Structures are given as C-alpha cells and as structure tokens.
C-alpha positions as CSV (number, residue, x, y, z in Angstrom):
1,X,13.4,100.3,149.2
2,X,12.7,102.6,146.4
3,X,15.2,104.8,144.6
4,X,15.1,108.6,144.9
5,X,16.8,111.1,142.6
6,X,18.3,114.2,144.2
7,X,20.7,117.1,143.5
8,X,23.5,117.2,146.0
9,X,25.3,120.5,146.8
10,X,29.0,120.2,147.7
11,X,31.1,122.9,149.3
12,X,34.4,123.1,147.5
13,X,37.7,123.6,149.2
14,X,40.5,125.7,147.6
15,X,44.2,125.3,148.2
16,X,45.6,128.1,150.4
17,X,42.3,129.8,150.7
18,X,40.2,130.1,153.8
19,X,36.6,131.1,154.0
20,X,35.0,133.1,156.8
21,X,32.4,130.3,157.1
22,X,31.4,127.2,155.2
23,X,28.5,129.1,153.7
24,X,30.9,131.4,151.8
25,X,32.8,128.6,150.1
26,X,32.0,128.0,146.4
27,X,29.3,125.4,145.9
28,X,29.0,122.7,143.2
29,X,25.6,121.2,142.3
30,X,25.7,117.5,141.3
31,X,22.3,116.6,139.8
32,X,21.2,113.1,139.1
33,X,22.3,111.3,142.3
34,X,20.2,108.2,142.8
35,X,20.0,106.9,146.3
36,X,18.1,104.7,148.7
37,X,17.2,105.1,152.4
38,X,19.8,103.7,154.8
39,X,17.2,103.1,157.4
40,X,15.0,101.1,155.0
41,X,18.0,99.0,154.0
42,X,19.0,98.3,157.6
43,X,15.4,97.5,158.6
44,X,14.8,95.1,155.6
45,X,18.1,93.3,156.2
46,X,17.4,92.9,159.9
47,X,14.0,91.5,159.0
48,X,15.3,89.1,156.4
49,X,16.5,85.4,156.9
50,X,20.0,86.6,156.1
51,X,20.1,87.9,159.7
52,X,20.8,84.3,160.8
53,X,24.3,84.6,159.4
54,X,25.0,87.8,161.3
55,X,27.0,87.9,164.6
56,X,25.0,90.0,167.0
57,X,26.9,89.2,170.2
58,X,30.4,90.2,169.6
59,X,33.5,88.5,171.0
60,X,37.3,88.5,171.1
61,X,39.5,85.7,169.8
62,X,42.9,84.9,171.1
63,X,45.8,82.7,170.1
64,X,47.9,81.2,172.8
65,X,51.4,81.3,171.1
66,X,53.1,79.8,174.2
67,X,52.6,79.5,177.9
68,X,53.7,83.1,178.4
69,X,52.4,84.8,175.3
70,X,48.8,85.3,174.1
71,X,47.9,87.4,171.0
72,X,44.5,88.8,170.2
73,X,43.4,87.7,166.7
74,X,41.7,90.3,164.4
75,X,40.0,88.6,161.4
76,X,36.5,90.1,161.2
77,X,35.0,93.5,161.6
78,X,32.7,92.2,164.4
79,X,35.7,91.2,166.5
80,X,37.7,94.4,166.2
81,X,38.4,96.6,169.3
82,X,36.2,99.4,167.9
83,X,33.2,97.1,167.5
84,X,33.7,95.5,170.9
85,X,33.8,99.0,172.5
86,X,30.6,100.1,170.5
87,X,28.8,96.9,171.6
88,X,29.7,97.5,175.3
89,X,28.5,101.1,175.0
90,X,25.2,100.1,173.4
91,X,24.7,97.2,175.8
92,X,25.3,99.5,178.8
93,X,22.6,102.0,177.8
94,X,19.6,102.2,180.2
95,X,16.6,100.2,179.0
96,X,12.9,101.1,178.9
97,X,11.0,99.4,181.7
98,X,9.3,96.1,180.6
99,X,11.2,96.1,177.2
100,X,13.4,93.0,176.8
101,X,14.6,93.7,173.3
102,X,18.3,93.1,172.6
103,X,20.3,96.2,171.6
104,X,22.9,95.5,168.9
105,X,25.4,97.3,166.8
106,X,24.9,97.5,163.0
107,X,28.3,98.4,161.6
108,X,28.0,99.8,158.1
109,X,30.9,99.4,155.7
110,X,30.7,101.5,152.6
111,X,32.6,101.6,149.3
112,X,32.7,103.7,146.2
113,X,33.8,102.1,142.9
114,X,34.2,104.1,139.6
115,X,32.6,102.2,136.8
116,X,32.7,102.9,133.0
117,X,29.3,102.4,131.4
118,X,30.4,102.1,127.8
119,X,33.2,100.5,125.8
120,X,33.6,103.6,123.7
121,X,33.3,107.1,125.2
122,X,33.7,108.4,128.7
123,X,30.3,107.7,130.3
124,X,30.9,106.6,133.9
125,X,29.2,106.5,137.3
126,X,30.3,105.9,140.9
127,X,28.2,103.1,142.6
128,X,28.1,103.4,146.4
129,X,28.0,100.0,148.1
130,X,27.0,99.0,151.7
131,X,28.0,95.8,153.6
132,X,27.1,94.9,157.2
133,X,30.1,94.3,159.5
134,X,28.0,91.8,161.5
135,X,28.4,89.4,158.6
136,X,31.5,87.3,158.1
137,X,33.9,88.3,155.3
138,X,33.3,84.9,153.7
139,X,29.6,85.3,152.7
140,X,30.3,89.0,151.9
141,X,32.8,87.8,149.2
142,X,30.2,85.6,147.5
143,X,28.1,87.5,145.0
144,X,25.4,84.8,145.0
145,X,24.6,85.5,148.7
146,X,23.7,89.2,147.9
147,X,25.5,90.7,150.9
148,X,26.2,93.9,148.9
149,X,23.5,96.6,149.0
150,X,23.6,99.3,146.4
151,X,22.7,102.6,148.2
152,X,23.6,105.3,145.6
153,X,24.8,106.0,142.1
154,X,26.8,109.2,141.8
155,X,27.3,110.6,138.3
156,X,30.6,111.9,137.3
157,X,30.3,115.7,137.6
158,X,33.4,116.7,135.6
159,X,36.8,115.2,134.7
160,X,39.9,117.2,135.5
C-alpha cells in the first residue's frame, strides 16, 4: 500500500483553439503527485474484515404507495440502476470451468477536496479520496470506521 511520487503530464485545452491531435496540445508538468495503487487498495479492502459490511449481492427496494402505485427507492449506490445493470453484466459473464468464485462489482466513488496546509500563506494540496459504493452511506460517514481511502495528493500547480 506504499506511496509513490510521480510527475503527471496534463494536456491543456485552449478556448477557441483546436489542435490537429492531442499530441500537439500544450503540456503542463505537475511534479510531486503522491499516489497509491488502486489495485492494492481494492485487494487489501476485499481481504479485510470490513468486507463483512459490504453489500455484494445487489438488490432493488420498492415502496408500495398505494394498491395501484409502487415507487422504486434509491438510497444507496449499491441499489442504483447503474449498479444493478453492472452487477447483471458481471454475473452473466462466462465462468472458467471448475471455478466457483463469485463475481462482484466494486464501485469506486472518488472525491477531490482542496485543503490549505497553513494558517498563513497559500500552501495547499488536493487530497484525492476513494470510497467503496458497496458499503452503506452510514459507515462511510463515520470517520472512526476508516471507510475513506486516500489515494493521491495533488499539489497546487499554479493559481490563476
């Protein structure tokens, strides 16, 4: 789960300007981006006891408003139509012979949040967070349960 430091190259758009190819667009180098491997975070989370709080078999919820009206309830990422479609697609994939492992969807929800590092001055950084959509929003909202995974720290390149 180690941290790595990289320089990221970003192709820049320009208003009312087209480039013949992406390679011709101006490029900005952002040094000092600290990041972790998504694969290692997913693997370690799925091997941890926290997995017991995840919903691996997805489902739909409905509210029967009256005898003639039923409404689908959307309250969690794992019960959304997109997740149900992804789960069906993964579940319908052909399996290897003699392999009885369950196939599941691991929805990744990511956020960026600018953070000032000092009380005086303009030092700042952009932490990049990862949450798993298989976990209910209630434990995700409790910092003590450590549902948030820091996956990158992006330095401020310039201020405009």
